[in-house]
C-alpha positions, 0 to 999 in steps of 0.5 A: 777148136775144130782143128784141135779136135783132130790132133792125134795123141802122139802129136799133141806134144807139138799140136796142143796150143796154149789156148787149148790148154787154157780152155781145158783149165777153165773147164775144170775150174768152176766157181766151186772148189776144185777136187784133188783130181782136178787140181792134179789135172791142173798141175799136169797141164802146167807141166805140159806147158813147161815141157813144150817150152823146154823141148822147143829150146832144146830143138833150137839149140841142137843145130848150134851144138852140132855145128860147134861140135864139128868145129871144135871137137871132131878134128881132135877126135879124128886125130886121136883115132888116127894115132891110136890106129897107128899104135894098134897096127904097130903092136899087131906087127910086133906080135907077129914078128917078135918073141915075147914072154908069156907075161908080156904076151898077156899084157900085149894081147890086152892092149891090142884087144882094147885098141881094136875094141875102142876103134871098132865103131870109129868113124874117123878111119878109112875103109882100109883101116876099118877093115884092119881093125875089124880083122884084129877085133874078130880074131880076139872075139873068136879066141874069147868065144873058144876059151868060153866054150872050153870053160863051159865044157869043163863045168858041164863035165864037172857037173856030170861027175858030181851027179854020177859020183856015189861017194861024198862029193868033192868040195870043188865040184859042190862049189861049181854046182852052187855057182851054176845053181845061183846063175840059173836062179838069177836068170829065172828071176830076170825072166820073171821080172821081164814077164811082169813088166810085159804084162803091166805094159799090156794091161796099160795098153788094154786100158787105154784102148778100152777108154778110147772105145768107151768114149767113141761108143758114147759119142756114136750113141749121142749123135746117131745121125740116122735118127735126126729128122732135121736135115741141117742137124743131120748133116752136122751130126754126120760130119761129127760122126765122121770125125769121131770115126777118124779119131777112133781109127787113130786111137786119138783119145784126146780128140774124142774127149773134146768131141764128147765135151762139145756134144754135152755142152751143146745139149746143156750150155750151162755145163762149165766143168768136167765130170769126174769121169771126164777128169779121169779120162783127160788125166789119161790123155794128158799123162800120155802127152806128158810122157811123150814130151819127156821121151822126146826131150830125153832122146834129144839130150841123149843124142847131144851128150856123149861124155860119160862124166856128163851122162852121170851128171845128167842122171844125178840131176834127173835129166835136168841139164842146161844147154850151157852145160853141153857147151862146157862139156864140149870144151872140156872134152876137146881139151882133154883129148888134146892132152891125150894126143900128146901122150899117145904120140909119145907112146907111139914114138917108143913102141915103134921100136921093139926095144921101146916096146919091151921097156914099156912092158917091163915097167907096165907103161903100155 
């Protein structure tokens, strides 16, 4: 148990042994009936055990899933991006060399911009291909920024006329002002919501820090090795205070709580259960551990799930996705991309020629 006392609260997710959790449960389960708070703590301990098991299973499956992905999915993924880059390159060339109608240019620009945006972060291209994609992407990005600037400038001029005009305002100007006011109000609401969230997080952090300090001061006051006349006990108390100092420096509330309980039981061996205050502080420590474990599980699953369809399923299932679901996802995505490659190759065959591209534009097939 001495090693367990040193565990940092951020590392409890992997460090709390089953024996330690069982020890906690026996301490909060005297022969008298459990209070609602103690029952809640008991359920939290069971939840943590389940989370630890779940995290271990996902960690073991992660490498196998990655190997399976590289073997089955990545080859077709690279092939698809290669075909799409050829389309982008060919359409960009036609745009520079061929005359199109305004309507055709709109469709052509949209397609080129879509491909450039899609391939922007692709890892399946050479450095030369990536530079070409970035060049096209930057062109459309700058063009969009310029258009947005002109639009905002026009709106600013309209607002100036709205405020300067002494006559009855034009309905179009009034509508523009209402739109601006609505956007401005929404922005203020978002900022206020963010501020409340930050304040709430700050209060939670302050509460945790206060709890750590409170427990530490109680331990220091109870030990006080300088007041101990017995040399053997003085050495023991000095070592205990050193461990308390280390735990306090690491803001390790769980270790401090264990030390406090040990000190109290040394004073009174008949004490078998936790006080209401200790239950509250253990709740705080274990809540932090449970949250940390869930964050680790969610982050691991998030790394392994890239399909939007599966992401939606995970969200609906509140994160409860099975490992087998991800293998199924990989197989489905691989099959879908193989079908898409066939379609994109056929499309590329047509758009290599201007006549084929014009036919696609006429029939809305681009």
